[in-house]
C-alpha positions in Angstrom: 9.5 -51.1 18.9 9.3 -53.8 16.1 6.9 -52.1 14.1 8.8 -48.6 14.3 11.7 -50.7 13.3 10.8 -51.5 10.3 10.7 -48.0 8.8 14.2 -47.2 10.4 16.5 -45.5 8.1 19.8 -47.4 7.6 23.0 -45.2 6.2 23.9 -46.0 2.6 27.0 -47.7 3.6 25.4 -50.1 6.2 28.0 -49.2 8.8 27.0 -46.9 11.9 27.8 -43.3 11.7 30.1 -43.5 14.5 32.2 -45.7 16.3 34.1 -48.8 15.8 33.3 -52.3 16.3 37.0 -53.6 15.9 38.1 -54.9 19.5 40.7 -52.5 21.0 44.4 -53.7 20.8 44.1 -56.0 17.9 42.2 -56.9 14.7 39.6 -59.3 14.8 40.6 -62.1 12.5 37.4 -63.5 10.7 36.9 -67.1 10.8 39.0 -67.4 14.1 36.0 -69.6 15.5 34.2 -72.0 13.4 30.5 -72.6 13.0 30.3 -75.2 15.6 32.1 -73.2 18.4 29.9 -70.2 17.3 26.9 -71.9 17.9 27.9 -73.6 21.0 28.7 -70.1 22.8 25.1 -69.1 21.6 23.6 -71.9 23.1 25.5 -71.8 26.2 24.9 -68.1 26.4 21.0 -69.0 26.5 22.1 -71.6 29.0 23.9 -69.0 31.0 20.6 -66.6 31.3 18.7 -70.0 32.5 21.1 -70.7 35.0 21.9 -67.1 36.2 18.1 -66.8 37.0 17.6 -70.0 38.3 20.4 -69.3 40.9 18.8 -66.2 41.7 15.8 -67.9 42.7 17.6 -70.3 44.6 19.7 -67.7 46.2 16.7 -65.8 47.1 14.9 -69.0 48.9 18.3 -69.6 50.7 18.7 -66.1 52.1 15.0 -65.8 53.2 16.0 -68.0 55.9 18.7 -65.6 57.2 16.4 -62.3 56.4 13.1 -61.0 56.8 11.4 -61.5 53.3 10.6 -57.9 53.4 10.9 -55.4 50.5 14.0 -54.6 52.0 15.6 -58.0 51.7 14.3 -58.3 48.0 15.5 -54.9 47.2 18.8 -55.8 49.0 19.1 -59.1 46.8 18.2 -57.4 43.7 20.9 -54.9 44.1 23.7 -57.2 44.8 22.6 -59.2 41.9 22.7 -56.5 39.2 25.5 -54.6 40.6 27.4 -58.2 40.2 26.5 -58.4 36.4 27.6 -54.6 35.9 31.1 -55.3 37.7 31.6 -58.5 35.7 31.2 -56.6 32.6 33.0 -53.5 33.5 35.8 -55.0 34.8 36.3 -58.1 32.5 35.3 -56.5 29.3 38.4 -54.6 28.4 40.6 -57.6 29.1 38.8 -60.0 26.3 39.9 -57.4 23.4 43.6 -58.5 24.6 42.8 -62.1 24.7 43.3 -64.7 21.8 41.9 -67.9 23.5 38.3 -66.6 24.3 36.6 -70.1 24.2 38.9 -71.0 27.0 38.2 -67.8 29.0 34.2 -68.5 28.5 34.9 -72.2 30.0 36.6 -71.0 32.8 34.4 -68.5 33.6 31.6 -71.0 33.6 33.7 -73.4 35.9 34.3 -70.1 38.2 30.8 -69.8 38.5 30.0 -73.2 39.7 32.8 -73.3 41.9 32.4 -70.2 43.5 28.4 -71.0 44.1 29.1 -74.6 46.0 32.0 -72.7 48.0 30.0 -69.7 49.3 26.5 -71.3 50.3 27.6 -73.3 53.3 30.0 -70.3 54.2 26.9 -68.2 55.1 26.3 -69.5 58.4 29.6 -68.4 59.5 29.1 -64.8 58.6 25.3 -64.9 59.8 25.1 -62.2 62.6 22.1 -61.0 65.1 20.9 -57.5 64.8 20.0 -55.2 67.6 18.5 -52.4 65.7 16.6 -52.3 62.6 19.5 -50.3 61.1 22.0 -53.1 61.7 19.6 -55.5 60.1 19.6 -53.8 56.9 23.4 -53.6 56.8 23.6 -57.4 57.8 21.1 -58.1 54.9 22.9 -56.2 52.5 26.3 -58.0 53.6 24.8 -61.6 53.5 23.7 -60.9 50.0 26.7 -59.6 48.9 28.6 -62.6 50.4 26.2 -65.2 48.7 26.1 -63.4 45.4 28.8 -61.1 44.4 31.6 -63.3 43.3 29.4 -65.4 41.0 27.4 -62.6 39.5 30.4 -60.7 38.7 31.4 -63.8 36.8 28.3 -64.0 35.4 28.4 -60.5 34.3 31.5 -60.8 32.3 29.8 -63.6 30.1 28.1 -61.1 27.9 31.0 -59.3 26.7 32.8 -62.3 26.0 30.2 -63.9 23.9 30.0 -60.9 22.3 33.6 -61.1 21.3 33.4 -64.8 20.3 30.0 -64.4 18.3 30.1 -61.2 16.6 32.7 -61.3 13.6 31.4 -58.6 11.4 30.5 -55.1 12.6 27.8 -55.0 10.2 25.9 -57.8 11.4 26.6 -56.8 15.2 23.0 -55.5 15.9 21.1 -58.3 14.8 23.6 -60.9 16.1 23.8 -59.4 19.3 19.9 -59.3 19.4 19.4 -62.9 18.6 21.8 -63.7 21.2 20.6 -61.7 23.7 16.9 -62.8 22.9 18.0 -66.4 23.7 19.7 -65.3 27.2 16.2 -63.8 27.9 14.5 -66.8 27.0 16.6 -69.2 29.1 16.1 -66.3 32.0 12.2 -66.6 31.8 12.6 -70.6 31.5 14.9 -70.7 34.5 12.8 -68.5 36.9 9.9 -71.0 36.2 12.0 -74.4 36.1 13.8 -73.2 39.4 10.7 -71.8 41.3 7.7 -74.1 40.2 10.1 -77.3 39.4 13.6 -77.9 40.6 13.5 -76.3 44.2 10.4 -78.3 45.3 11.9 -81.3 43.8 15.4 -81.2 44.6 15.5 -78.6 47.6 17.9 -75.5 47.8 21.1 -78.0 48.1 19.9 -80.3 45.4 19.0 -77.2 42.7 22.4 -75.6 43.7 24.6 -78.7 42.9 22.1 -79.3 39.7 23.3 -75.7 38.7 26.7 -75.9 39.5 26.9 -78.9 37.6 25.5 -77.5 34.4 28.1 -74.4 34.8 30.7 -77.3 35.1 29.6 -79.1 32.1 29.7 -75.9 29.9 33.0 -75.2 31.3 34.7 -78.6 30.4 32.8 -78.4 26.7 34.0 -75.0 26.2 37.6 -75.7 27.2 37.3 -78.8 25.0 36.2 -76.6 22.0 39.2 -73.9 22.4 41.0 -73.9 19.2 44.1 -73.1 20.8 46.9 -75.5 21.4 46.3 -77.8 24.4 42.5 -78.0 24.5 42.4 -81.6 25.8 45.0 -80.6 28.6 42.5 -77.5 29.6 39.5 -79.6 29.4 41.0 -82.4 31.7 42.2 -79.8 34.2 38.3 -78.0 33.8 37.2 -81.9 34.5 39.3 -82.3 37.7 38.6 -78.7 38.8 34.6 -79.5 38.7 34.8 -82.9 40.1 37.1 -81.7 43.3 34.5 -78.7 43.8 31.6 -81.5 43.6 33.3 -83.9 45.9 34.0 -81.2 48.5 30.7 -79.9 48.5 29.1 -83.1 49.0 31.3 -84.3 51.7 32.4 -80.9 53.6 29.5 -78.6 53.3 26.5 -78.5 56.0 23.5 -79.7 54.9 21.0 -76.9 53.5 19.1 -75.6 54.6 19.1 -78.2 57.8 22.3 -76.3 59.2 20.5 -73.0 58.9 17.1 -73.9 60.5 18.7 -75.7 63.5 20.1 -72.4 64.3 16.6 -71.0 64.4 14.9 -73.3 66.9 15.0 -72.7 70.4 17.9 -74.6 72.7 14.9 -77.1 73.9 13.6 -77.8 70.5 14.6 -80.1 67.5 14.0 -80.2 63.7 10.9 -82.5 62.8 10.6 -81.8 58.8 11.7 -79.8 56.3 10.1 -79.1 52.9 10.4 -77.1 50.1 7.4 -75.8 48.4 6.9 -73.5 45.8 6.6 -70.5 47.8 8.6 -71.2 50.8 10.4 -73.6 52.8 8.1 -75.1 55.2 9.3 -77.1 58.4 8.1 -77.9 61.7 10.0 -77.8 64.9 8.9 -79.8 68.4 9.9 -78.6 71.9 10.6 -81.0 75.0 7.1 -80.6 76.0 6.5 -82.1 72.8 4.7 -78.9 71.7 5.3 -78.0 67.9 5.5 -75.2 65.5 5.1 -74.8 61.9 7.2 -72.4 59.9 7.7 -70.5 56.4 11.1 -69.3 56.2 11.8 -67.7 59.4 8.1 -66.9 60.4 6.2 -69.0 62.4 2.7 -69.6 61.5 1.5 -71.5 64.5 2.4 -73.1 67.6 0.4 -76.2 69.5 -0.2 -76.1 73.3 -0.3 -78.9 75.6 -3.8 -80.2 76.2 -5.5 -77.9 78.6 -3.5 -74.7 77.7 -4.7 -71.9 76.0 -3.9 -71.6 71.8 -5.0 -68.1 70.7 -5.2 -69.6 67.0 -8.0 -71.8 68.3 -9.9 -68.9 70.0 -9.6 -67.4 66.6 -11.7 -69.8 65.1 -14.1 -69.7 68.1 -14.9 -66.0 68.7 -16.6 -64.9 65.5 -18.5 -67.9 65.7 -19.5 -67.2 69.2 -20.3 -63.6 68.6 -22.3 -64.2 65.3 -26.2 -63.2 66.5 -27.7 -65.3 64.0 -27.0 -68.9 62.4 -23.5 -69.0 60.7 -23.1 -72.0 58.5 -20.8 -71.0 55.6 -17.1 -70.0 57.1 -13.9 -69.1 54.8 -10.6 -68.6 56.4 -7.6 -67.1 54.6 -4.1 -69.0 55.8 -4.0 -72.4 56.8 -1.0 -72.6 59.4 -1.6 -75.5 61.6 -4.8 -75.7 61.0 -6.0 -75.2 64.9 -8.5 -72.3 63.7 -10.3 -74.6 61.4 -10.4 -77.6 63.8 -12.1 -75.4 66.2 -14.5 -73.9 64.1 -15.6 -77.7 62.8 -16.6 -78.1 66.7 -19.6 -75.7 65.5 -22.7 -76.8 63.8 -21.6 -75.1 60.4 -22.6 -76.4 56.9 -19.4 -75.8 55.2 -15.8 -74.5 55.8 -13.5 -73.3 53.2 -9.7 -72.9 54.1 -7.7 -70.9 51.7 -3.9 -70.9 51.7 -1.6 -70.3 48.9 0.9 -73.0 49.7 -0.3 -76.7 49.2 3.0 -77.5 50.8 1.7 -75.5 54.5 -1.4 -77.4 54.1 0.1 -81.0 53.6 2.3 -80.5 56.4 -0.4 -79.5 59.0 -2.2 -82.4 57.9 0.7 -85.0 58.6 2.2 -83.3 61.7 -1.0 -81.3 63.3 -3.7 -83.9 62.7 -4.6 -83.9 66.5 -5.5 -80.4 66.3 -7.4 -80.4 63.2 -10.5 -81.9 64.5 -10.9 -84.2 61.6 -10.9 -81.7 58.9 -9.1 -83.7 56.5 -11.9 -86.4 56.4 -15.0 -83.9 57.3 -17.3 -83.6 54.4 -17.8 -79.9 55.5 -14.3 -78.8 54.9 -12.3 -78.3 51.6 -8.6 -76.6 51.0 -8.2 -74.0 48.4 -4.8 -73.8 47.3 -4.6 -69.9 46.1 -3.7 -66.6 47.1 -6.4 -65.7 49.7 -7.4 -62.2 47.9 -7.5 -63.1 44.4 -10.2 -66.4 45.5 -11.9 -63.7 47.5 -12.2 -61.5 44.3 -13.4 -64.4 42.1 -15.5 -66.4 44.0 -19.4 -66.3 43.8 -19.5 -67.9 47.3 -21.0 -65.3 50.3 -19.8 -66.1 53.8 -21.1 -65.9 57.2 -17.6 -65.9 58.9 -14.5 -65.0 57.5 -11.3 -65.3 59.5 -7.7 -63.8 58.6 -4.7 -65.2 59.8 -1.6 -63.6 57.9 1.9 -63.9 58.2 3.7 -60.9 59.9 3.0 -57.7 58.0 6.3 -56.6 57.2 6.8 -59.7 54.6 6.4 -58.1 51.0 2.9 -58.6 50.0 1.1 -59.2 53.4 0.2 -55.6 53.4 -2.5 -56.0 50.7 -4.5 -58.0 53.3 -4.7 -54.7 55.6 -5.5 -52.2 52.9 -9.1 -50.2 52.8 -9.7 -51.9 49.2 -9.4 -55.7 50.8 -11.8 -54.7 53.3 -14.3 -53.4 50.9 -13.6 -56.7 49.1 -14.2 -58.9 52.3 -17.5 -56.6 52.9 -18.6 -57.8 49.7 -18.3 -61.5 50.4 -19.9 -61.3 53.7 -23.6 -62.3 54.0 -26.0 -59.9 55.7 -25.1 -60.4 59.7 -21.9 -61.8 58.7 -18.5 -61.2 60.4 -14.8 -60.7 59.6 -12.2 -61.6 62.4 -8.7 -59.8 61.4 -5.8 -61.0 63.6 -3.9 -58.2 64.9 -0.4 -59.3 65.9 0.7 -56.4 68.3 3.9 -58.3 68.8 4.9 -57.3 65.3 2.8 -53.8 64.9 3.7 -50.3 66.5 1.1 -48.5 68.4 0.8 -46.1 65.0 0.9 -49.1 62.8 -1.8 -50.7 64.9 -3.9 -47.8 64.9 -3.5 -47.5 60.7 -4.5 -51.1 61.0 -7.7 -49.8 63.1 -8.4 -47.2 60.4 -8.1 -48.8 57.3 -10.6 -51.6 59.1 -13.3 -49.2 60.2 -13.4 -47.6 56.8 -15.0 -50.6 55.5 -16.5 -51.9 58.7 -17.4 -48.5 61.0 -19.7 -50.8 63.5 -16.6 -53.0 64.5 -15.0 -53.7 67.9 -11.6 -54.7 69.0 -11.3 -58.0 71.3 -8.2 -59.2 73.5 -6.6 -62.5 72.3 -3.1 -62.3 74.2 -0.6 -60.9 71.9 -3.1 -61.4 68.9 -5.8 -58.9 69.1 -9.0 -59.4 66.8 -10.7 -56.7 64.8 -14.3 -58.1 64.3 -16.6 -56.6 62.1 -19.6 -56.5 59.5 -21.9 -55.1 57.3 -24.5 -54.5 60.5 -24.4 -52.5 63.4 -22.3 -54.3 66.1 -24.2 -55.9 69.1 -23.1 -58.3 71.4 -25.7 -61.1 72.5 -24.8 -62.6 75.9 -27.6 -65.3 75.4 -26.2 -66.5 72.4 -23.1 -66.8 73.3 -24.2 -68.7 76.5 -26.4 -71.1 74.5 -23.3 -71.9 71.8 -20.9 -72.5 75.2 -23.2 -75.1 75.8 -22.3 -77.5 73.4 -20.2 -79.7 75.5 -17.3 -80.0 72.5 -17.3 -75.9 72.2 -17.0 -75.6 75.9 -14.5 -78.5 77.0 -12.1 -77.1 73.9 -12.8 -73.4 75.6 -11.9 -74.4 79.0 -8.8 -72.4 78.9 -8.0 -69.0 80.4 -5.6 -66.4 79.3 -4.5 -66.0 82.8 -3.8 -69.7 83.5 -6.3 -69.4 86.2 -9.0 -72.1 85.7 -11.7 -70.6 88.0 -12.0 -68.0 84.8 -12.0 -69.6 81.6 -13.1 -68.8 78.1 -16.0 -71.6 78.3 -17.7 -69.1 80.5 -19.7 -66.0 79.2 -18.1 -63.7 81.4 -14.4 -64.8 80.3 -15.5 -64.3 76.4 -17.4 -60.9 77.4 -14.0 -59.7 79.1 -12.2 -59.8 75.8 -13.9 -56.9 74.9 -11.5 -53.7 74.5 -13.2 -51.2 72.3 -16.3 -50.9 70.2 -17.3 -49.0 67.2 -17.1 -45.1 69.0 -13.8 -46.2 70.9 -12.4 -47.5 67.7 -13.3 -44.3 65.7 -11.6 -42.3 68.5 -8.3 -44.3 68.7 -7.9 -44.7 64.9 -8.2 -40.9 64.7 -5.4 -39.3 62.7 -4.0 -42.6 62.0 -2.5 -43.5 58.5 -5.0 -45.2 56.2 -3.4 -48.3 54.2 -4.2 -48.4 50.6 -3.1 -50.4 47.6 -1.5 -47.6 46.1 0.1 -46.4 49.3 0.8 -49.5 51.1 3.0 -47.9 54.0 2.7 -50.7 56.4 5.1 -52.6 54.5 7.7 -50.2 54.9 7.3 -48.3 58.4 8.2 -51.4 60.7 11.7 -50.4 60.0 11.0 -47.1 62.2 11.1 -49.2 65.4 14.3 -49.1 66.2 14.7 -52.5 68.1 15.3 -55.7 66.5 15.9 -59.3 68.2 14.4 -61.1 70.7 13.2 -57.9 72.9 11.5 -56.7 69.8 8.1 -58.4 70.5 7.7 -57.5 73.9 8.5 -54.0 73.8 6.2 -53.7 70.8 3.4 -55.5 73.3 4.1 -53.2 76.1 3.7 -50.1 73.9 0.6 -51.3 72.7 -0.9 -51.9 75.9 0.3 -48.8 77.0 -1.4 -47.3 74.1 -4.8 -48.5 74.8 -5.0 -48.9 78.8 -6.4 -45.7 78.9 -9.2 -46.1 75.9 -10.6 -49.4 77.4 -14.4 -49.1 76.8 -17.1 -51.3 78.7 -19.1 -53.6 76.7 -22.6 -52.7 78.4 -23.5 -50.1 75.6 -23.2 -52.9 72.8 -25.3 -55.6 74.7 -28.4 -57.1 73.4 -29.5 -57.8 77.1 -28.1 -55.9 80.4 -25.9 -57.9 82.5 -26.6 -58.4 86.2 -24.3 -56.2 88.5 -22.3 -59.0 89.7 -21.5 -60.5 86.4 -20.8 -57.1 84.9 -18.1 -56.3 87.9 -16.7 -59.9 87.0 -16.7 -59.2 83.6 -14.6 -55.8 84.0 -12.1 -57.1 86.6 -11.4 -60.0 84.3 -10.8 -57.6 81.4 -8.6 -55.4 83.5 -6.4 -58.6 84.6 -6.2 -59.8 81.2 -4.6 -56.4 79.9 -2.4 -56.3 83.2 -1.4 -60.3 82.3 -0.3 -59.0 79.0 2.0 -56.2 80.4 3.3 -58.5 83.0 4.0 -61.2 80.4 6.1 -58.7 78.6 7.9 -57.4 81.4 9.1 -60.7 82.7 10.1 -61.9 79.5 12.4 -58.9 79.0 13.6 -59.5 82.7 14.4 -63.1 81.6 16.6 -62.1 78.6 18.3 -59.3 80.6 19.1 -61.7 83.5 20.4 -64.3 80.6 23.0 -61.6 79.6 24.2 -60.3 82.8 22.2 -57.3 83.0 21.0 -57.9 86.6 19.7 -54.5 87.7 17.9 -54.3 84.7 16.3 -57.9 85.5 15.2 -56.7 88.7 13.9 -53.9 87.3 11.6 -56.1 84.8 10.7 -58.4 87.0 9.2 -55.6 89.8 7.2 -54.2 86.7 5.7 -57.5 86.0 4.7 -57.8 89.4 3.5 -54.5 89.4 1.3 -54.8 86.5 -0.1 -58.3 87.8 0.5 -59.0 91.6 -0.7 -62.5 91.4 1.4 -63.6 88.2 2.9 -66.5 89.6 5.7 -66.8 87.0 7.2 -63.5 87.7 7.7 -64.6 91.2 9.1 -67.5 90.1 11.6 -66.2 87.7 12.2 -63.4 90.4 13.1 -66.2 92.7 15.1 -68.1 90.2 17.4 -64.9 89.8 18.1 -64.7 94.0 18.9 -68.4 93.5 21.1 -67.7 90.5 22.9 -65.0 92.8 23.0 -67.5 95.9 20.4 -65.2 97.7 18.8 -68.2 99.0 16.7 -66.5 102.0 15.6 -63.6 99.5 14.4 -66.3 96.8 12.3 -68.4 99.1 9.5 -65.9 99.5 9.0 -65.6 95.9 9.0 -69.4 95.3 6.8 -69.4 98.2 4.4 -66.9 96.5 4.4 -68.6 93.2 3.4 -72.0 94.7 0.5 -70.1 96.4 -0.7 -68.5 93.3 -0.4 -71.4 91.3 -0.3 -74.6 92.6 0.4 -76.6 89.4 3.6 -75.0 88.8 5.7 -77.7 89.9 9.2 -76.1 88.7 8.4 -73.7 91.7 7.9 -76.1 94.4 11.3 -77.8 92.9 13.1 -74.5 93.2 12.2 -73.8 96.7 13.2 -77.3 97.7 16.5 -76.3 96.1 16.7 -72.9 98.2 16.0 -74.6 101.4 18.5 -77.6 100.5 21.3 -74.7 100.0 20.4 -73.2 103.5 20.8 -76.8 105.1 17.0 -77.2 105.8 17.0 -80.6 104.4 13.9 -82.1 105.9 11.8 -79.0 104.6 13.6 -79.7 101.3 12.8 -83.1 100.8 9.2 -82.7 101.4 8.8 -80.0 98.6 10.8 -82.6 96.4 8.3 -84.9 97.5 5.6 -82.6 96.7 7.0 -82.1 93.0 6.9 -85.9 92.5 3.5 -86.2 93.5 2.4 -83.1 91.3 4.2 -84.1 88.0 5.8 -87.6 87.8 7.1 -86.8 84.7 9.7 -84.5 86.2 12.9 -85.9 86.6 15.0 -83.6 88.6 13.1 -84.0 91.8 13.7 -87.7 92.3 17.5 -86.8 91.8 17.4 -84.4 94.5 15.0 -86.4 96.7 17.3 -89.5 96.7 20.5 -87.3 97.4 18.9 -86.0 100.6 17.7 -89.0 102.0 20.9 -90.6 101.6 22.6 -87.6 103.1 19.6 -87.9 106.0 20.6 -91.8 106.5 17.9 -93.2 104.4 19.6 -95.3 102.0 16.5 -97.5 101.5 14.3 -94.9 100.8 16.9 -93.1 98.3 17.1 -96.2 96.5 13.4 -96.6 96.6 13.0 -92.9 95.0 15.6 -93.7 91.9 13.8 -97.3 91.5 10.5 -95.0 91.1 12.2 -93.1 88.5 14.0 -95.9 86.7 10.9 -97.4 86.4 9.6 -94.6 84.0 12.9 -94.2 82.6 14.8 -97.3 82.6 17.7 -95.8 80.7 18.0 -92.7 82.8 22.0 -92.3 83.3 22.2 -90.2 86.4 19.6 -92.5 88.5 21.6 -95.8 87.6 24.8 -94.0 88.8 23.1 -92.7 91.9 21.7 -96.2 92.5 25.2 -97.6 92.0 26.5 -94.8 94.6 23.9 -94.7 97.3 22.5 -98.1 97.3 25.5 -100.4 95.7 23.7 -101.3 92.9 
């Protein structure tokens, strides 16, 4: 365009053939503004570009704590931002043709932008509303984006016509002057994007960056008011300073902390916020629940959760499984997406030579090192392990290293850009980076995928890895594939499980039943769901995800449900889709299993799938009961027990529902069954004691509470109930002894002290 412009013909008069640049309503007075004022406006307009796009970056970061950072959310943000700019020009432009004190108006607009930003950001918390459907979610996204941005962006949109009125004094020079003015604004915009995303937000946080940008608006506004040639400029400047100072003071003293106030709403009722860090790519934070289990989040997505010792972590299983199934000697391993680092900690328990962990966010890795060190098995100090801070796909495209195992644990596929780790082209790239005999383990989060999307992921995977298998891992199934024909070596698995560190880490069960753990070869083999033949049938007719048709990024809105029930409904839908297609592992074994082992593997596999369905139904029932949908709750609990009759948790929760409805006789059989099925379920014994207590069967209730205290000494409530019953039965000394036992553990326990004063006189 620059080159072509050199040969353009200009009318002899030097003026446009049509149009009049003279403002409507009055003649432009040449020399109204001096050189100093004109230069100020030109510079301020460039700074306005910097501030405006920096705001857009910060708003996107803040809104990402309210929205799913999907293509839909990004489109909503951009639509509202551009709409505001257009509205500002449309609404305010004609007004400036009739004003004389234009520089004062410029100052007032700058002050208005800063004040509106400081006022709206904390108010967003009051507008946040839960959505029950994806349609509602999209509407809520637009509402939140409009609430956050429409006022300040409308004021920003008014800056351009106003600046042009001030700077352009000669119609013959309108084009080059506006070109230079706009070029400065564009340069400022580019600088604002870089500065906000790479510098300001990581250094100052969302709140600090908003305050700084609003202060810049305030400074420009006060300066413009001071330079206004009309009478009373000092008075205007003083008034502007007062407004800016008042807005800043109000924001500092009465605004909730950003983003902590929002994050505290995202954690569960039994969770607390541990730390918040602003990284280049997102807000990274850690929460912890009452059982000291931690979760690492990026914006609104959980990147991983820890479990108590002895309980199953799907992320650790993701690390172990491909190394157990590899039929050679895996030495060089790569994992994309660090999360809590549990996957890599599990892999370091194996005798590998090199482990490369790739993540786009340095902040995620640093947070994991600090708060999840106990689950990393010495990763930060292990010479075999290294961290590569880079986009995972870009790394695989440029590296010359080939790997024996590559694991993928991506954020939810609905987030913008993640779909490109589920495309045929990406899997082709992974295949080129695998050594002969190598394996890829792809995380398949069926709690986020519809059955159609799961089938699409499988089809895209098997296009590159036709010799593949689908493996069970609770709600995170795994696709296992490689360049060689798929086969499973039971003896190789048994040999690796003989390593004490590996077997100790895998002494966990999907069922909570320690008699069937993943430290046994049967527990591992039972995870096999589909092999190459079954996967080919399962994927038949499914969508193919490619780089130029990434429809997985858009299809998630077709599933109508949103909110807490969505994940469980998706799990149940996927279980139903695969239940009638399950294959036996036998055709893919390098050595046959004896009949007894084969029957154990088959029974375990069926229990795995049934357990997953039971958990889904149980969760739905518990949520229904919480909102008063009692009939639905009873129906879902019955489905959970039908899916897995020996699921202790469902019996316990069903008993709790009867207890809540004061149906004590109906509650007792379910609590009794729960304690029979899972002797470690102390809560069920405690609830059984409460039910017996409510029926006046005090000695039996006291015995149950004593059993709970012996089983779980750290559980406070049974001490209090036991002491209450002992006092009621006339055993004051026993009640006092029980309370003192609790106070020995918890000296500051207020109820124990109160009961002790009441029951034992001190």
